[in-house]
C-alpha positions in Angstrom: -124.6 46.4 2.7 -123.7 49.5 5.4 -124.5 47.1 8.2 -122.4 44.9 7.6 -119.5 47.2 7.0 -120.4 48.6 10.6 -120.3 45.1 11.8 -116.8 44.3 10.6 -115.6 48.0 11.9 -116.8 47.0 15.5 -115.4 43.5 15.5 -111.9 45.2 13.9 -112.1 47.1 17.4 -113.0 44.3 19.6 -110.1 42.3 18.4 -108.0 45.0 18.4 -108.9 46.0 22.4 -108.3 42.3 23.0 -104.9 42.5 21.4 -104.0 45.5 24.1 -105.1 43.7 26.5 -102.3 41.4 26.3 -99.2 43.6 26.9 -99.0 46.4 29.3 -97.1 48.9 28.3 -93.7 49.3 29.1 -93.1 45.2 30.0 -93.1 43.9 27.2 -95.0 40.6 26.1 -96.4 38.3 28.1 -93.8 35.4 28.7 -94.7 31.6 29.6 -90.9 30.1 29.8 -89.4 31.7 32.8 -86.5 30.6 34.4 -85.9 28.7 37.4 -84.7 30.9 40.0 -83.1 30.6 43.4 -81.4 32.7 45.8 -83.0 36.0 44.2 -84.0 39.0 45.6 -87.8 40.2 45.2 -90.1 43.3 46.6 -93.6 44.2 45.6 -94.8 47.1 44.2 -97.9 47.5 43.0 -99.0 46.0 40.5 -95.7 43.7 40.4 -93.8 41.3 42.2 -90.3 42.0 41.0 -88.0 39.0 40.6 -84.4 40.3 40.0 -80.7 38.1 40.0 -80.3 35.0 41.4 -79.2 31.2 40.7 -80.8 30.2 37.3 -79.1 26.4 37.3 -81.1 24.2 39.3 -77.7 22.0 39.5 -76.6 24.2 42.3 -76.4 23.5 45.6 -76.0 25.6 49.5 -72.5 23.2 49.3 -71.4 24.7 45.4 -71.2 28.3 44.8 -73.7 29.9 43.3 -73.7 31.9 40.1 -75.8 34.7 40.0 -77.7 36.7 37.1 -78.6 39.9 36.2 -82.2 38.3 34.9 -85.2 40.6 35.8 -88.8 39.0 35.8 -92.0 40.8 36.3 -95.1 39.1 38.0 -98.2 41.6 37.3 -100.7 40.8 39.9 -103.6 42.0 37.6 -103.2 39.8 35.0 -101.2 37.0 36.5 -99.2 37.0 34.1 -95.1 36.9 33.9 -93.1 39.6 31.8 -89.3 40.3 31.5 -88.8 43.8 30.5 -86.3 45.4 28.8 -84.4 47.7 30.9 -81.8 50.7 30.6 -78.7 50.8 32.8 -78.2 54.6 33.7 -74.7 56.6 33.8 -72.8 53.5 32.0 -72.5 51.3 34.8 -72.7 47.5 34.4 -75.2 45.4 36.6 -73.6 42.9 38.4 -74.9 39.3 39.1 -76.3 38.3 42.0 -77.3 36.3 44.2 -78.3 35.4 48.4 -79.4 39.6 48.0 -82.2 41.6 49.2 -84.0 44.1 47.3 -87.0 46.5 48.9 -88.9 49.1 47.3 -88.8 52.9 48.2 -90.9 55.4 49.7 -91.3 57.2 46.7 -93.3 55.4 44.4 -92.1 52.9 41.8 -88.7 52.1 42.9 -87.3 49.3 44.4 -83.8 49.3 45.6 -80.8 46.5 45.6 -77.4 46.1 47.6 -75.2 44.3 45.4 -73.5 42.5 48.4 -72.5 38.9 46.5 -71.2 39.6 43.0 -70.4 36.9 41.3 -66.8 36.4 40.0 -65.3 38.6 43.0 -66.5 42.1 42.1 -66.7 44.9 44.2 -69.5 45.0 46.6 -71.8 47.6 48.4 -73.1 49.5 45.5 -77.0 50.1 45.4 -78.8 49.6 42.5 -82.0 51.2 42.2 -85.1 50.1 39.0 -87.2 53.0 38.6 -90.2 50.9 37.2 -92.2 54.1 35.8 -88.9 54.4 32.9 -87.9 50.8 33.7 -84.0 52.0 33.7 -81.7 51.3 36.5 -79.8 53.7 38.2 -76.4 53.7 41.1 -76.9 56.2 43.7 -74.4 57.1 45.7 -74.5 55.8 49.8 -73.0 58.7 50.5 -75.0 60.2 53.6 -76.2 63.5 55.2 -76.9 64.7 58.6 -79.2 68.1 59.0 -78.9 69.4 62.0 -81.5 72.4 62.2 -80.2 73.7 65.4 -77.2 74.9 63.8 -78.2 74.9 60.4 -76.3 72.8 58.9 -75.6 69.9 56.8 -72.9 67.4 56.9 -71.9 64.4 54.3 -69.6 62.0 54.3 
């Protein structure tokens, strides 16, 4: 009887390990119904290919005004699966629907930036959006530039 009890515990443990391996912490469950996208931004930040925004209506063409989205989809290269993470937006900011724009990864590990420059509905442009994949949160860094001159020991921001 003891042998059977140990076998059930090991089997249960293996089943738990299999269940855990189908999820990646922070980005939710594997998705199989991924929408069609065009005009989106993408960036690679190991281990993810990050797809953000873009048109999701396959009937739109380049000659019509494409409607952007704020959709975020993640392709995990480790297991070849799609995810649609739930993100937080810092500081009460608003995610602006985008189409035909660019994103890039940042030198700080686990972050990408997208320049919101082609919004749907004529909203404000020139906003920088930063996604931190360590916390799955969006923030809006300022676009002010600072110049440091070590010879005269000053910092000038504009």
